C-alpha positions in Angstrom: 10.3 -15.0 -7.4 7.1 -16.7 -8.6 3.5 -17.0 -7.6 3.1 -20.4 -9.2 0.2 -21.9 -7.2 0.8 -25.4 -8.5 4.5 -25.7 -7.6 5.7 -29.2 -7.1 7.3 -30.1 -3.8 9.7 -33.0 -3.7 10.3 -32.8 0.0 8.0 -32.2 3.0 6.9 -28.6 3.2 7.3 -26.7 6.4 4.0 -25.6 7.8 3.4 -21.9 7.0 2.0 -19.3 9.4 0.0 -16.5 7.8 -0.5 -14.9 11.2 3.2 -14.7 12.0 3.9 -13.1 8.7 1.0 -10.7 9.1 2.5 -9.6 12.4 5.7 -8.7 10.6 3.9 -6.8 7.8 1.8 -5.0 10.4 4.9 -4.0 12.3 6.8 -2.6 9.3 3.8 -0.6 8.1 3.1 0.7 11.6 6.5 2.4 11.6 5.6 4.2 8.3 3.2 6.7 9.9 4.4 6.5 13.5 5.9 10.0 13.4 3.8 11.7 10.7 1.4 13.4 13.2 4.5 15.3 14.4 5.4 16.7 10.9 3.5 20.0 11.2 4.8 20.7 14.7 8.4 19.8 13.8 8.3 22.0 10.7 6.9 24.9 12.7 9.5 24.4 15.5 12.3 24.6 12.9 10.7 27.7 11.2 9.2 26.0 8.1 5.8 25.8 6.6 3.4 23.3 5.0 5.7 22.7 2.0 8.6 21.6 4.1 6.4 19.2 6.1 5.1 17.8 2.8 8.7 17.5 1.5 9.8 15.6 4.6 6.7 13.4 4.3 7.5 12.7 0.6 11.1 11.7 1.4 9.4 8.3 2.2 8.8 7.9 -1.5 12.4 9.0 -2.3 13.5 5.9 -0.5 10.8 3.7 -1.9 11.2 4.5 -5.6 14.6 3.0 -6.1 13.4 -0.3 -4.6 10.3 -0.3 -6.8 12.1 0.7 -10.0 15.0 -1.7 -9.8 15.2 -3.6 -6.5 12.5 -6.2 -6.9 15.2 -8.9 -7.5 16.6 -8.7 -4.0 14.2 -11.3 -2.6 15.3 -13.7 -5.3 18.9 -13.2 -4.4 18.7 -13.3 -0.6 15.4 -15.1 -0.1 12.1 -13.3 0.7 12.2 -14.2 4.5 15.7 -12.9 4.9 14.9 -9.8 3.0 11.9 -9.2 5.2 14.1 -9.4 8.3 16.5 -6.9 6.8 13.6 -4.5 6.0 12.4 -4.7 9.5 15.9 -4.0 10.8 16.0 -0.9 8.6 12.6 0.3 10.1 14.1 -0.1 13.6 17.0 2.1 12.6 14.6 4.7 11.2 12.6 4.8 14.5 15.8 5.1 16.6 16.9 8.1 14.5 13.7 10.0 15.4 13.9 9.0 19.1 17.5 10.3 19.4 17.4 13.4 17.1 13.8 14.7 16.6 13.5 17.4 14.0 12.0 18.0 10.5 15.2 17.2 8.7 15.6 14.0 10.8 12.0 13.2 10.0 12.8 13.3 6.3 15.8 11.0 6.8 13.7 8.6 8.8 11.0 8.5 6.3 13.5 7.8 3.5 14.7 4.8 5.4 11.1 3.7 6.0 10.4 4.1 2.3 13.1 1.5 1.5 11.8 -0.8 4.3 8.1 -0.7 3.4 8.7 -0.8 -0.4 10.9 -3.9 0.0 8.3 -5.5 2.3 5.4 -4.6 0.0 6.9 -6.2 -3.1 7.8 -9.5 -1.4 4.7 -9.8 0.8 2.3 -11.4 -1.7 4.8 -14.1 -2.8 5.9 -14.8 0.8 2.3 -14.9 2.0 1.6 -17.4 -0.8 4.3 -19.7 0.7 2.3 -19.8 3.9 -0.8 -21.3 2.2 -1.3 -24.6 0.5 -0.7 -24.6 -3.3 -3.7 -23.6 -5.3 -5.0 -21.0 -2.9 -7.1 -18.2 -4.5 -4.9 -15.1 -5.0 -7.9 -13.0 -3.6 -7.5 -14.7 -0.3 -3.7 -14.0 -0.3 -4.3 -10.4 -1.3 -6.9 -10.0 1.5 -4.4 -11.2 4.1 -1.7 -8.9 2.9 -4.1 -5.9 2.7 -5.5 -6.4 6.2 -2.1 -6.6 7.8 -0.6 -3.7 6.0 -3.7 -1.5 6.2 -4.0 -1.9 10.0 -0.3 -1.1 10.4 -0.4 2.1 8.3 -3.2 3.5 10.4 -2.2 2.1 13.8 1.1 3.9 14.0 -0.4 7.4 13.5 -3.3 6.6 16.0 -0.8 5.4 18.7 1.2 8.6 18.4 -2.0 10.8 18.4 -3.1 9.0 21.6 0.2 9.7 23.2 -0.1 13.4 22.3 -3.5 13.6 23.9 -2.3 11.9 27.1 0.9 14.0 27.4 0.9 17.0 25.0 4.3 18.2 26.3 6.0 15.1 25.2 5.4 15.6 21.5 9.1 15.7 20.6 9.5 12.1 21.9 6.2 10.4 22.3 6.0 7.0 24.0 4.8 5.4 20.8 8.4 5.4 19.5 10.0 3.2 22.2 6.9 1.0 22.4 7.2 0.2 18.7 10.8 -1.0 19.2 9.4 -3.7 21.5 6.8 -4.7 18.9 9.6 -4.9 16.2 11.7 -7.3 18.3 8.7 -9.6 18.6 8.1 -9.4 14.9 11.7 -10.3 14.1 11.3 -13.4 16.2 8.1 -14.3 14.4 9.8 -14.2 11.0 12.3 -17.0 11.9 11.4 -20.4 10.6 8.7 -19.3 8.1 8.6 -21.1 4.7 10.4 -19.1 2.1 9.0 -18.1 -1.3 10.4 -19.9 -4.4 13.1 -18.0 -6.2 13.5 -17.2 -9.8 16.9 -17.7 -11.5 18.2 -14.1 -11.7 21.8 -14.8 -12.8 23.0 -13.1 -9.6 21.5 -9.7 -10.3 19.5 -7.7 -7.8 18.3 -5.0 -10.2 15.0 -5.9 -12.0 12.5 -3.4 -13.3 8.9 -3.5 -12.3 6.4 -5.1 -14.7 2.9 -4.1 -15.9 1.3 -7.2 -17.3 -1.7 -6.6 -19.7 -4.8 -5.5 -17.8 -3.0 -4.2 -14.7 -2.5 -0.5 -15.4 -6.0 0.4 -14.5 -5.5 -1.1 -11.0 -2.3 0.9 -10.7 -4.0 4.1 -11.7 -6.8 3.5 -9.2 -4.4 2.9 -6.3 -2.4 6.0 -7.5 -5.3 8.4 -6.9 -6.5 6.6 -3.8 -3.1 7.0 -2.1 -3.0 10.6 -3.2 -6.0 11.2 -1.0 -4.3 9.3 1.9 -1.1 11.3 1.4 -3.1 14.6 1.5 -4.8 13.6 4.8 -1.5 12.6 6.4 0.8 15.4 5.2 -1.3 18.5 4.3 -4.5 18.1 6.4 -2.7 18.5 9.8 -1.8 22.1 9.0 -5.3 22.9 7.9 -6.7 21.3 11.1 -4.2 23.2 13.2 -5.5 26.5 11.8 -8.9 25.5 13.0 -7.5 24.6 16.5 -7.9 20.8 15.8 -4.2 19.9 15.4 -4.3 17.2 18.1 -6.8 15.2 16.0 -4.6 14.8 12.9 -3.3 11.4 14.0 -6.9 10.1 14.3 -7.7 11.4 10.9 -4.8 9.4 9.6 -6.0 6.3 11.4 -9.5 6.8 10.0 -8.4 7.3 6.4 -6.7 3.9 6.5 -7.9 1.3 9.1 -11.7 1.3 8.4 -10.8 0.0 5.0 -10.3 -3.4 6.6 -14.0 -3.8 6.9 -14.4 -3.6 3.1 -11.7 -6.2 2.4 -14.1 -9.2 2.6 -16.5 -7.5 0.2 -13.6 -6.8 -2.2 -12.5 -10.4 -2.0 -15.9 -11.6 -3.2 -16.0 -9.2 -6.2 -14.3 -9.2 -9.5 -11.3 -6.8 -9.3 -12.7 -4.4 -11.9 -16.0 -4.1 -10.0 -14.1 -3.5 -6.7 -12.1 -0.6 -8.0 -15.1 0.9 -9.8 -17.1 1.0 -6.5 -14.0 2.2 -4.7 -13.7 5.2 -7.1 -17.3 6.1 -6.5 -16.8 6.1 -2.7 -13.5 8.0 -3.0 -14.9 10.8 -5.0 -17.9 11.1 -2.7 -15.7 11.2 0.4 -13.3 14.0 -0.6 -15.8 16.9 -0.3 -16.5 15.9 3.3 -12.8 15.9 4.1 -12.0 19.2 2.4 -15.1 21.0 3.8 -14.6 19.7 7.3 -11.0 20.7 7.4 -11.7 24.3 6.1 -14.7 24.9 8.3 -13.4 23.3 11.4 -15.9 20.4 11.5 -14.0 17.4 12.9 -17.1 15.2 12.5 -17.1 15.9 8.8 -13.4 15.2 8.5 -13.7 11.9 10.4 -16.8 10.8 8.3 -15.0 11.7 5.1 -11.7 9.9 6.0 -13.6 6.8 7.1 -15.4 6.7 3.7 -12.1 7.2 1.9 -10.6 4.4 3.8 -13.3 2.0 2.6 -12.3 3.0 -1.0 -8.5 3.3 -0.6 -7.6 0.3 1.6 -10.6 -1.9 1.2 -12.0 -1.9 -2.3 -9.1 -0.4 -4.4 -6.1 -1.8 -2.5 -7.4 -5.3 -1.9 -9.3 -5.5 -5.2 -6.5 -4.0 -7.2 -3.7 -6.2 -5.7 -5.8 -9.3 -6.4 -6.3 -8.2 -10.0 -2.6 -7.8 -10.4 -1.8 -11.2 -8.9 -4.4 -12.9 -11.1 -2.6 -11.6 -14.2 1.1 -11.7 -13.0 2.0 -15.4 -13.3 5.7 -15.8 -12.6 6.2 -12.0 -12.6 4.4 -11.6 -9.3 7.1 -9.7 -7.5 7.8 -7.4 -10.5 4.1 -6.8 -11.1 3.6 -6.0 -7.4 6.5 -3.6 -7.6 4.7 -1.9 -10.6 1.5 -1.7 -8.7 3.1 0.0 -5.7 5.3 2.2 -7.9 2.1 3.9 -9.1 0.7 3.9 -5.6 3.7 5.7 -4.2 3.8 8.1 -7.1 0.3 9.2 -6.1 1.3 9.2 -2.4 4.1 11.8 -3.0 3.8 14.1 -6.0 0.3 15.4 -5.4 1.2 16.0 -1.8 4.2 18.1 -2.6 2.3 20.1 -5.2 -0.7 20.6 -2.9 1.6 21.8 -0.1 3.3 24.3 -2.4 -0.1 25.6 -3.6 -1.3 25.9 0.0 1.7 28.0 1.0 1.3 30.3 -2.1 -2.4 30.6 -2.6 -4.0 29.2 0.6 -5.5 26.0 1.9 -8.9 26.5 0.2 -7.4 26.9 -3.3 -5.1 23.9 -2.7 -7.9 21.5 -1.5 -10.3 22.7 -4.3 -7.7 22.1 -7.0 -6.9 18.7 -5.7 -10.5 17.7 -5.7 -11.0 18.8 -9.3 -8.0 16.7 -10.5 -9.2 13.7 -8.4 -12.6 13.8 -10.0 -11.2 13.9 -13.5 -8.8 11.1 -12.9 -11.5 8.9 -11.3 -13.7 9.5 -14.4 -11.0 8.4 -16.8 -10.2 5.2 -14.7 -13.9 4.4 -14.4 -14.2 4.3 -18.2 -11.1 2.1 -18.6 -12.1 -0.3 -15.8 -15.0 -1.7 -17.8 -12.5 -3.7 -20.0 -12.8 -7.4 -19.2 -9.5 -9.2 -18.4 -10.7 -12.7 -17.9 -11.2 -12.8 -14.1 -14.3 -15.0 -14.5 -12.1 -17.9 -15.6 -10.2 -17.9 -12.3 -11.8 -19.4 -9.2 -9.6 -21.4 -6.8 -8.0 -23.7 -9.4 -4.2 -23.9 -9.5 -2.2 -22.1 -12.1 -1.9 -24.1 -15.4 1.5 -25.6 -16.2 3.2 -25.0 -19.5 2.4 -28.6 -20.5 -1.2 -28.0 -19.9 -1.2 -24.8 -21.9 0.6 -26.6 -24.8 -2.0 -29.4 -24.7 -4.9 -26.9 -24.8 -3.3 -25.0 -27.7 -2.9 -28.2 -29.6 -6.5 -29.1 -29.1 -7.6 -25.7 -30.4 -5.4 -26.0 -33.5 -6.8 -29.5 -34.2 -10.3 -28.2 -34.0 -9.6 -25.4 -36.4 -11.0 -21.9 -36.6 -14.5 -23.1 -37.2 -14.8 -24.6 -33.7 -13.6 -21.4 -32.0 -16.0 -19.4 -34.1 -18.9 -21.7 -33.2 -18.2 -21.3 -29.5 -18.3 -17.6 -29.8 -21.5 -17.7 -31.8 -23.1 -19.9 -29.2 
């Protein structure tokens, strides 16, 4: 699959609909956190602790990793639109499993299925969204559309379930949010039909393709890695800490606030160079974490909500939108594989720190776990800050279409004709 923004069209192009695709992206990502506010209660009901809840939560990444490591060729084999419909169908199956057989083990199975669905959707979303816009559209605009749709979905599912728990606390095993989401998913399936498909790359019939990390993209992947580690902590570990303070019913709203307010920062990230966006995001992320940790340990829900809202600005506004735009600017024809590499690092941060922090919390207490997590977060942010100062040529990209190979060859020929003296003179000037 390619992100060639200057692709030639020999026949009339079907009119795209970014809004219909955004609805489908929102629906799939809504399912991702629909049942996470129940993790601590389901684990306790089955006689398990924080580590088991974190393990069930991280099963999501167990489903996502195979897709990110080797499955990015599926949209080129089946078509991006058809693959998106299959992913949505898998998300429906995952929700039905939880409705019929609620439990901590079932939650792990459901989240593994959702990991496959969301990872598949995430890797194809930028290229499929590109097909909904005219050729030559700025990748920052495309990244912003994808970021807003997925960000709202990730937070909306948890908030909907939390609201159901406040309205009817006794129905926590089967909240109304599950069946209601099924209706939304049916609407999204209908919205996907008839959308323009993304161009396909010749893959010789293979589905298995490794992720790619084009030059200059690792810093964006590292930033989203630690950003999503904070999100994973809030979703998987924080509910148990809040429950000890008598605030367990607010866990879903904390999940909502650590994700959705990031939408407000997406327009700002779109106007910035990607490096600047992630540097500002790292500052906000490090500043937000002490509020989250202190609020959870002291029982101050106001501090938790303030900290999670700040973290959302960093995680899903500046770092997610800015980092994805930076990857797309550098990916060329490897857009799907580069997106897979970006989300591979994101989901690594989303899972491994959560599991380790849950184990530490069970062994040595919540305070030790949250303090240790904060120390590692600060060190990682400092390292990424230093590496994010490297220029990768974003100033040369505005809204122009991608250069064709012929244009590149012509430019290279002109440089060779001018000789090394011309190049040196330009640098000196």
